[in-house]
C-alpha positions as CSV (number, residue, x, y, z in Angstrom):
1,X,-13.9,-18.5,11.4
2,X,-12.1,-15.4,11.6
3,X,-11.7,-13.3,8.4
4,X,-8.4,-12.6,7.2
5,X,-7.2,-9.8,4.9
6,X,-4.0,-10.1,2.8
7,X,-2.5,-7.2,0.8
8,X,-0.5,-7.2,-2.5
9,X,1.4,-4.0,-2.6
10,X,3.8,-2.1,-4.8
11,X,6.5,0.4,-3.1
12,X,8.5,2.9,-5.2
13,X,11.5,5.0,-4.7
14,X,10.0,7.9,-6.5
15,X,7.9,8.9,-9.3
16,X,8.8,6.5,-12.0
17,X,11.7,4.9,-9.8
18,X,12.5,1.5,-8.5
19,X,9.7,-0.7,-7.9
20,X,9.1,-3.5,-5.4
21,X,6.1,-5.6,-5.4
22,X,5.3,-7.6,-2.0
23,X,2.3,-9.5,-0.2
24,X,1.6,-9.1,3.3
25,X,-1.1,-9.6,6.0
26,X,-0.7,-6.2,7.3
27,X,0.0,-3.5,4.7
28,X,0.6,-0.6,7.6
29,X,3.1,-2.4,9.5
30,X,5.0,-3.9,6.5
31,X,5.2,-0.6,4.9
32,X,6.4,1.1,8.3
33,X,9.2,-1.8,8.3
34,X,10.1,-0.8,4.7
35,X,10.2,3.0,5.5
36,X,12.4,2.6,8.5
37,X,14.8,-0.4,6.6
38,X,14.0,-2.6,9.5
39,X,13.6,-5.3,6.6
40,X,17.1,-6.3,5.0
41,X,17.1,-6.7,1.3
42,X,16.0,-4.9,-1.7
43,X,14.0,-2.3,-0.3
44,X,16.6,-1.0,2.0
45,X,19.5,-1.4,-0.6
46,X,17.6,0.7,-3.2
47,X,15.4,3.1,-0.9
48,X,12.2,1.9,-1.9
49,X,9.8,3.4,0.7
50,X,6.7,4.9,-0.8
51,X,3.4,2.9,-0.6
52,X,2.1,3.7,-4.2
53,X,-0.5,0.8,-4.8
54,X,-2.0,-2.1,-3.0
55,X,-5.1,-4.5,-3.1
56,X,-6.8,-6.5,-0.8
57,X,-7.6,-10.2,-1.0
58,X,-9.6,-12.5,1.3
59,X,-7.3,-15.6,0.5
60,X,-3.6,-15.9,1.0
61,X,-3.3,-18.0,-2.0
62,X,-5.2,-15.3,-4.5
63,X,-2.9,-12.9,-3.0
64,X,0.4,-14.7,-3.5
65,X,-0.7,-15.6,-6.9
66,X,-1.6,-11.9,-7.7
67,X,2.0,-11.0,-6.3
68,X,3.7,-13.5,-8.2
69,X,1.6,-12.4,-11.6
70,X,2.7,-8.6,-10.9
71,X,6.2,-9.7,-10.6
72,X,6.4,-11.1,-13.9
73,X,4.6,-8.0,-15.6
74,X,7.1,-5.6,-17.3
75,X,7.5,-2.1,-15.8
76,X,5.1,-0.3,-18.2
77,X,2.2,-2.4,-17.0
78,X,3.1,-1.7,-13.4
79,X,3.3,1.9,-13.9
80,X,0.0,1.8,-15.8
81,X,-1.6,0.0,-12.6
82,X,-0.2,2.5,-10.1
83,X,-1.2,5.5,-12.4
84,X,-4.9,4.1,-12.7
85,X,-5.4,4.9,-9.1
86,X,-2.6,7.1,-8.1
87,X,-1.7,9.3,-10.6
88,X,0.4,11.6,-8.5
89,X,2.3,8.6,-7.2
90,X,1.3,10.1,-3.6
91,X,2.5,8.2,-0.4
92,X,-0.8,6.1,0.7
93,X,0.9,5.1,3.8
94,X,0.7,8.6,4.9
95,X,-2.8,8.9,3.9
96,X,-3.9,5.8,5.7
97,X,-1.9,6.9,8.9
98,X,-4.0,10.4,8.6
99,X,-7.4,8.4,8.1
100,X,-6.3,5.9,10.9
101,X,-5.3,8.9,13.3
102,X,-8.7,10.4,13.3
103,X,-10.4,10.1,16.7
104,X,-13.8,8.7,17.1
105,X,-15.2,10.7,20.0
106,X,-18.4,9.5,21.6
107,X,-21.3,12.1,21.2
108,X,-19.4,14.0,18.3
109,X,-19.6,13.4,14.4
110,X,-17.1,11.1,13.0
111,X,-14.4,13.4,11.4
112,X,-14.7,10.8,8.4
113,X,-18.2,11.5,7.6
114,X,-17.8,15.5,7.9
115,X,-14.5,15.6,5.8
116,X,-14.4,14.7,2.1
117,X,-13.9,10.8,1.6
118,X,-10.4,9.6,1.7
119,X,-9.3,7.3,-1.1
120,X,-6.5,5.4,-2.6
121,X,-6.2,7.6,-5.7
């Protein structure tokens, strides 16, 4: 059986700005769509393009349940969740793109090993 990953994520328009909670099986693709206004609706209307938080799930039912719970949370709880791992409200998409773009050349050490660890926070 093939393993699947599902992501619950939060986008923001800016630090302490408008928030959007979503779920996807490809957080990079989905964030790209939001950033480039390829998705009609809330994120396009309110300019919500910054990936500020995400978590992974192995089961889509768990991911959807978590998304629904987060959508019911009050704003202060969501902000606390974001700031626990990303106090600077950094765009995690850019960080992940930078990490994904690092080459692994045969015979040379991986830049991911040589450099400081890249994290979500």
